[in-house]
C-alpha positions in Angstrom: -50.1 -67.7 -48.7 -50.3 -65.0 -51.9 -46.7 -65.5 -52.3 -46.6 -68.9 -52.2 -49.2 -69.1 -54.8 -47.3 -66.9 -57.0 -44.3 -69.2 -56.5 -46.9 -72.1 -57.8 -47.9 -70.5 -60.9 -44.1 -69.3 -61.6 -42.9 -72.9 -61.5 -46.3 -74.1 -63.8 -45.5 -71.6 -66.1 -41.7 -72.8 -66.4 -42.6 -76.6 -66.9 -45.6 -75.7 -69.4 -42.9 -73.2 -71.8 -40.3 -76.1 -71.1 -42.5 -79.1 -71.4 -40.3 -81.2 -69.4 -39.7 -81.6 -65.4 -35.9 -82.2 -65.8 -35.6 -78.9 -68.0 -37.9 -76.9 -66.0 -36.3 -78.1 -62.2 -32.8 -77.1 -63.9 -33.9 -73.8 -64.9 -35.5 -73.6 -61.4 -32.3 -74.8 -59.5 -34.5 -77.2 -58.3 -35.2 -80.9 -58.1 -38.0 -82.8 -60.3 -39.6 -84.4 -57.5 -40.1 -80.8 -56.0 -41.3 -79.5 -59.4 -44.2 -82.6 -59.4 -44.9 -81.9 -56.2 -45.5 -78.1 -56.5 -47.8 -79.0 -59.6 -49.6 -81.6 -58.2 -50.8 -79.5 -55.3 -51.4 -76.0 -57.6 -53.8 -78.8 -59.4 -55.7 -80.2 -56.2 -56.4 -76.8 -55.2 -57.8 -75.7 -58.7 -60.0 -79.2 -59.1 -58.7 -79.2 -63.0 -56.0 -81.3 -64.4 -53.3 -79.0 -65.8 -50.6 -81.4 -67.9 -50.8 -84.7 -69.4 -48.1 -86.5 -68.3 -46.0 -89.3 -69.9 -43.3 -91.2 -70.1 -41.5 -89.1 -72.6 -43.0 -85.3 -72.8 -45.5 -83.1 -70.2 -48.3 -81.7 -72.7 -50.8 -79.2 -71.4 -54.1 -79.6 -71.2 -57.0 -77.0 -72.2 -57.4 -75.9 -69.4 -53.7 -75.7 -68.6 -53.1 -73.6 -72.3 -55.7 -71.6 -70.9 -54.0 -70.7 -67.7 -50.6 -70.2 -69.3 -51.8 -67.7 -72.0 -53.1 -65.6 -69.0 -51.1 -66.1 -66.1 -47.6 -65.6 -68.0 -47.7 -62.0 -69.5 -49.0 -61.3 -65.8 -46.2 -62.8 -64.6 -43.7 -61.4 -66.4 -45.3 -57.5 -65.9 -45.0 -58.3 -62.4 -41.1 -59.2 -62.4 -40.6 -55.9 -64.6 -42.3 -53.5 -62.1 -39.9 -55.3 -59.6 -36.8 -55.3 -61.5 -37.5 -52.1 -61.9 -37.7 -50.8 -58.5 -34.8 -52.5 -57.3 -32.4 -51.1 -60.1 -33.6 -47.2 -59.1 -30.3 -46.1 -58.7 -27.5 -44.2 -60.7 -25.6 -46.2 -62.7 -27.6 -48.7 -64.9 -26.6 -52.7 -64.1 -27.8 -56.0 -65.0 -28.5 -58.0 -68.3 -29.7 -56.8 -71.4 -30.7 -60.3 -73.7 -30.8 -59.1 -77.5 -31.5 -61.5 -80.6 -30.4 -59.8 -84.3 -29.3 -60.9 -87.3 -25.8 -61.6 -87.7 -25.0 -58.1 -89.9 -26.8 -56.2 -87.5 -25.1 -57.3 -84.8 -21.9 -56.8 -86.1 -21.9 -54.0 -88.3 -25.1 -51.6 -86.6 -24.9 -53.3 -83.0 -21.3 -54.0 -81.8 -19.8 -50.5 -82.5 -22.5 -48.4 -80.6 -22.3 -51.1 -77.4 -18.7 -51.4 -76.9 -18.3 -47.9 -75.5 -21.3 -48.5 -73.7 -20.2 -51.4 -71.8 -16.9 -49.4 -71.0 -19.1 -46.5 -69.7 -21.3 -48.7 -67.4 -19.6 -51.6 -65.8 -22.1 -53.0 -64.4 -23.9 -53.4 -67.0 -24.1 -56.9 -69.0 -25.3 -57.1 -72.7 -26.2 -60.7 -74.4 -26.1 -60.2 -77.8 -27.5 -63.5 -79.4 -27.5 -63.8 -83.2 -30.0 -65.4 -85.4 -32.0 -65.1 -88.6 -35.3 -65.9 -87.4 -38.1 -63.7 -86.3 -37.5 -65.0 -82.5 -40.7 -64.7 -80.2 -38.7 -62.1 -77.7 -41.3 -63.0 -75.3 -41.4 -66.6 -75.1 -37.2 -66.7 -75.3 -37.1 -63.8 -72.6 -35.5 -61.6 -74.6 -35.6 -58.0 -74.0 -35.6 -56.7 -77.9 -34.5 -57.7 -80.7 -33.4 -56.3 -84.2 -34.9 -56.9 -87.4 -35.7 -54.8 -90.2 -39.0 -52.2 -89.7 -40.6 -54.1 -92.4 -41.0 -57.5 -90.5 -41.9 -56.3 -87.0 -44.9 -57.7 -85.6 -48.1 -54.9 -85.0 -48.1 -55.7 -80.8 -44.5 -54.8 -80.6 -42.7 -51.1 -80.2 -40.7 -50.5 -83.1 -37.5 -48.0 -82.5 -35.5 -47.2 -85.7 -31.8 -47.5 -85.1 -30.2 -47.4 -88.7 -30.8 -45.9 -92.2 -33.0 -47.3 -95.2 -31.2 -50.0 -96.9 -30.6 -51.7 -100.3 -29.8 -55.0 -101.2 -27.4 -54.9 -104.0 -25.9 -57.2 -106.6 -22.7 -57.2 -106.7 -19.3 -59.0 -107.8 -15.6 -58.9 -108.7 -14.2 -56.8 -111.3 -12.5 -60.3 -112.7 -16.1 -62.3 -112.4 -17.3 -60.3 -114.5 -14.6 -59.8 -117.3 -14.6 -63.5 -117.7 -18.7 -64.3 -117.3 -20.4 -61.2 -118.2 -22.9 -58.8 -116.6 -26.5 -60.1 -116.0 -28.9 -57.5 -118.1 -32.4 -58.7 -115.7 -32.6 -60.1 -112.8 -34.0 -63.1 -114.4 -30.6 -63.4 -116.8 -28.8 -64.1 -112.8 -30.3 -67.7 -113.3 -27.5 -68.1 -115.8 -24.8 -66.9 -113.9 -22.7 -68.2 -111.1 -23.9 -67.1 -108.0 -23.1 -67.4 -103.9 -26.2 -68.7 -102.3 -27.0 -68.3 -98.3 -28.5 -70.7 -96.4 -30.0 -68.9 -93.4 -28.7 -70.6 -90.5 -31.9 -70.5 -88.6 -34.7 -71.9 -91.3 -32.2 -74.0 -93.0 -33.9 -72.3 -96.7 -31.8 -71.2 -99.3 -32.1 -67.0 -99.4 -34.1 -65.8 -102.5 -32.7 -62.7 -104.1 -34.7 -59.6 -103.8 -35.5 -56.9 -106.4 -38.2 -53.6 -106.5 -40.2 -52.7 -104.5 -44.1 -52.6 -103.1 -46.4 -53.9 -105.6 -43.3 -54.5 -107.9 -41.2 -56.7 -105.7 -40.3 -60.1 -106.9 -37.6 -62.7 -106.0 -34.9 -65.3 -108.2 -33.8 -68.1 -107.1 -30.1 -68.6 -107.7 -27.8 -71.3 -108.4 -24.4 -71.4 -108.7 -21.0 -73.1 -107.1 -20.9 -71.9 -103.2 -23.2 -72.0 -100.5 -22.3 -69.9 -97.4 -24.2 -69.5 -93.8 -23.2 -65.8 -93.4 -22.9 -62.9 -95.3 -19.6 -62.3 -94.5 -18.3 -65.4 -95.8 -20.2 -64.2 -99.0 -18.3 -61.1 -99.0 -14.9 -63.1 -99.1 -15.8 -64.9 -101.6 -16.9 -62.3 -104.1 -13.6 -60.7 -103.6 -12.4 -63.9 -104.5 -14.0 -63.7 -107.8 -16.4 -66.9 -106.7 -19.7 -65.3 -108.4 -22.3 -62.8 -107.9 -23.2 -62.2 -104.5 -26.0 -59.8 -103.0 -25.4 -58.6 -99.9 -26.4 -55.1 -97.9 -25.2 -52.1 -99.0 -23.9 -51.0 -95.7 -21.2 -54.1 -95.9 -19.5 -54.0 -99.8 -19.7 -49.7 -99.6 -16.5 -49.6 -98.5 -15.4 -52.3 -101.6 -17.2 -50.5 -103.9 -15.7 -47.5 -103.4 -12.0 -48.5 -103.6 -13.3 -50.6 -107.1 -12.8 -54.0 -105.3 -16.6 -54.9 -106.4 -18.5 -53.7 -108.7 -22.8 -53.1 -108.4 -25.4 -54.6 -110.7 -28.9 -54.5 -111.8 -28.5 -51.2 -109.8 -32.1 -49.8 -111.1 -33.7 -53.2 -109.4 -32.2 -52.4 -106.1 -34.6 -50.2 -104.2 -34.5 -48.7 -100.8 -36.1 -50.1 -98.1 -37.1 -49.5 -94.0 -33.6 -50.5 -92.2 -33.0 -51.8 -89.1 -35.1 -51.5 -85.8 -35.2 -52.1 -82.1 -38.2 -54.0 -81.2 -40.0 -55.0 -77.8 -43.5 -56.1 -76.2 -45.7 -52.4 -75.4 -46.5 -54.0 -72.5 -42.9 -54.6 -70.7 -41.7 -52.2 -67.9 -38.1 -50.7 -69.2 -35.5 -50.5 -66.5 -32.9 -48.0 -65.9 -30.4 -50.8 -68.2 -32.8 -51.2 -70.9 -33.3 -47.5 -71.6 -29.6 -46.9 -71.7 -28.6 -49.3 -74.1 -31.8 -48.7 -76.5 -30.7 -44.7 -76.6 -27.3 -45.8 -77.1 -28.6 -48.2 -80.4 -30.4 -45.0 -81.3 -27.3 -42.3 -81.5 -26.0 -42.2 -84.7 -28.9 -42.2 -87.5 -28.0 -41.3 -91.0 -30.9 -40.3 -93.9 -30.7 -43.6 -96.9 -27.7 -44.9 -98.4 -26.7 -43.1 -101.3 -27.3 -44.9 -104.7 -24.0 -45.8 -106.2 -25.1 -44.1 -109.6 -26.1 -40.7 -107.5 -24.0 -37.4 -108.4 
């Protein structure tokens, strides 16, 4: 009886999150009619309406909202505990889902995950790239990777990378043709390459300074791209000025393909952290991934004008 009630609550949580009987049924691997019947039975036992149905959508009532808010975390904890017990074996296995932005995924995570996947053939890592502050609990990710200063307080954050700087760069040829900006504000008069954030759709404002003296500059120019790697290629081609992570441009600065400008306004900030819910029971697979991502942390990236 208790098991049936838990199953019914799991169906309700899925419908409440999806807002649609058909999508919930597809996720659960059952028919929409079976989902509808389960919800009706649950509402009858509780004596309260949980969902309001229309021809186009399903919305939660006040009671449904309260039940979803209180029951969903409990079911997640129960599922995590059961998973942890079933994974008590010698070699980690199963799927670990991580969300990260494009630069972190390619520059930081992939070099550390590649040897891990060779070592543990029963382990699967699902890596999704986006620039938004993904709600990892709602989207059912095991963890996210974001810069340290933008992690929610109710998350555990583990540093996996050094402090970083966003540096303003251009090719020597571009600077020779168009001049060097003397201040960040002067960028509004220069040809710049903009980044359109794929998740939010807005243009990234270039950041300078730190702490109380931090400020942003809106730039314009002949090219807007949605990938930092595309912007790097365009800056190397002399299209315009770009603002990019120091770890991405360091090799090109070292060989003279790019030059940094406005270095006095480029201050270091917290690097990438792996973050996950504090209540989550860690599986063997998650622990081995976390340790792999923590490996090899070094000190702050040096300033280009450092001795």
